[in-house]
Steps between C-alpha positions, in 0.01 A plus 500: 500500500232646732584773751444248783740254348765757437510625859474145637813398307694802630387435856605136494837608367565771754283467823518245781145502632420475875383180676503327164643183348590660175491175305122487566462788259576259213149370547332797678606824328541827683228752455645834375294781648480837319271695727241484780169675554286456811480128581625403154844428358555501119769307318691619191234359264215665684370198690365585848530326837304585820761535767347268765810500722576878494838423337644300792264666744632858461247689276213632709322752282562385146773552244576846371294656786499871418499616864812312592668572167436877544655498846812325376531739203470803727761362736731419202529874426577585863743239642567150365730381778719607783682285754301459828819485713550858625218636281120495488220606278127575503357175349683272748401710798134526402477127411659406840254734682195363318596140546552563875160666517341191335637286796347751751865613562570167673764442241725756324855591417481341155811338356512465123636250249394386150344155524315265735799268584703806595224603743504154649883524544471841658238385753709191592813710541330770703356242730830318565691837534237625744566202731880556453465861604299385802779283619344173378705403188400137541144588391591477129284209369166520323194290481255482205193304404500180306455585127606861550647715221679823573729549201786350312809686617725294730373653829138478391542138390590419863132569594356353180366146526430429138739233379514615140643837610715384791662161431728599209667758725489314834880508552483883498216529747487525874160337544222610725278275704151413370184461693169364378291744297127566557388419148127452530511213254646287779170503692401151614136391503305726733775758523480868386776727373520644850572154644787459247635836596500421870666168439779666300536770775541225760789366300655844486458531878683174549780612273540847669492344850822317413674731246395861581840570648665461164214623276494855371178496309208305354424598143155433345301580190181623660175315402631357170824305430499582125789330325441164667155462342289785649470338840240707693445506872294658773611833664489318832851369428637857474335599830651201683839537333519863601419412861760218502772724354426760767519235775830356378664820392521413130429748220211446261570585134204534268593438141219692327689519167229306319195530739529866586371808308139374512555158345366310808196722545645767731797728417725302742409137545593523870212737558263199468654348814515831687879465556810704422825330407844616604603520134278533200630436147337654194582474131322386174181708498626792703616672182197387297721268302697785340847513661702281725442596862501321838458640851545380860305674771584441865418618853662799670634261764700322237623823334605639836737206572698595192518872581845558636832684446666164417492424122508127576172523685330659197328286251749402240317446173462699176396488136603743232141576408362513853200732514511583131275808444334364186399176681386700801284722278347184344420379848346829609282499187395139591405616855307792339290259300431283805379807685309686219334196353421326838665190355471274806128547514456460121705180512259345734238499224758400243620208713149381560430498125830318437406227738150461366630479143750233580262298709267492208782421253703231687330441839337179390782366288590146613872569510480833685589501868525771762358795306602779732528876514659774706405844373637539147678159506305199373636150457400137460688167484475243225481144614724244324654769289770369257863599567501754221163642591621856582674546161204335319250729669711803439507423126128432483425819686707703257300349211190640679641854549597444860825545686484247784799303640404211737727396785521127455139367524372834641319739259476855637413851398613831654354744249545879497246705695328641186308199375132557421226234498574423132863450565430280810261281305750469212778405742289234677360345175821489313678359811251217506548435125876488548460252782303261276744529219811455731346184655401362159836566328 
């Protein structure tokens, strides 16, 4: 029995894998990974795979990055963990200070958890509790965009409009209201992405005019709604939404869990609209893909409403590993790489090359629709894709040394920020080959 087969058998006998129908692995085996190096993952038998999705969008600077690894090892010999209730430590303080500085000190007082869904829950709870402390407990409802995804815990599912994730648990959920999204693919003949954004904002305005009195917050994924098929939209929507939230006294929550940390082309996606949300959620790439970490930043005006002698007016939320020093050191090392390597500027060239390579590889394919890009996120839709297209494409990509996982008929890549021109050409060429094979199969 090969090393791959041995570990595969043990995993199937012991592990329940996430977001997976385990029976599918009877036909599509798990891939046992032994190690990573740069953009590559290697299985137990030595076969390699280019990580075209940054291992679920978290790995920014490659696997086994020595700079992040050294920082974690150094911290491991100093302090592995201490509770953040009644205590503090240098990594969590420095990380909070540096993140606040990246927002121009418009946001701060970082609140920590371990995953993106928890960050969503924190922001929702903070918003509703803010209004309760302000004497408006009736403002406890939320509004999200059609097709939105904000996590899979019960509170986060309330503002997630993806049926696959939500419907099975509908009896447990207090659903939010949905308003039309500004997905640029909805443009009618003669319309631009800006026109679609303005039309969606007009629908939001109509909703808030009637429901602002009971609405605590609007939650959005700035610029790209990732899990619903990489729906991309113009920054004009964020500008208009910010103005409408201000007018109607509704919080704006920016879920930058997937699109933050440089993924959209700027460190925070909201920068491209020139707006500041009331709450900003970070996770995934903030630790470079090394350790679980999520963060919610908010305005001083929100923090001050909780600052009181009464415990019940404080924010009532905690996680055992809140502000873990190892995760914070990984995040600090990640921010160091951004600063020292001028990553945002370097990614402009890398994103341009990525777009050029994919346009050459699949741009003229008769089944490809809406080839689109936002920074280091690139996607296209496949017309008339068969029901099992995503699994078929995934398997064909693995045969061609690629890790890519389509969302339904949408093929996308969010690669790490270390690809050179050879890697980019390999990714685009093999993606096109996998497309042909998946459609022919």
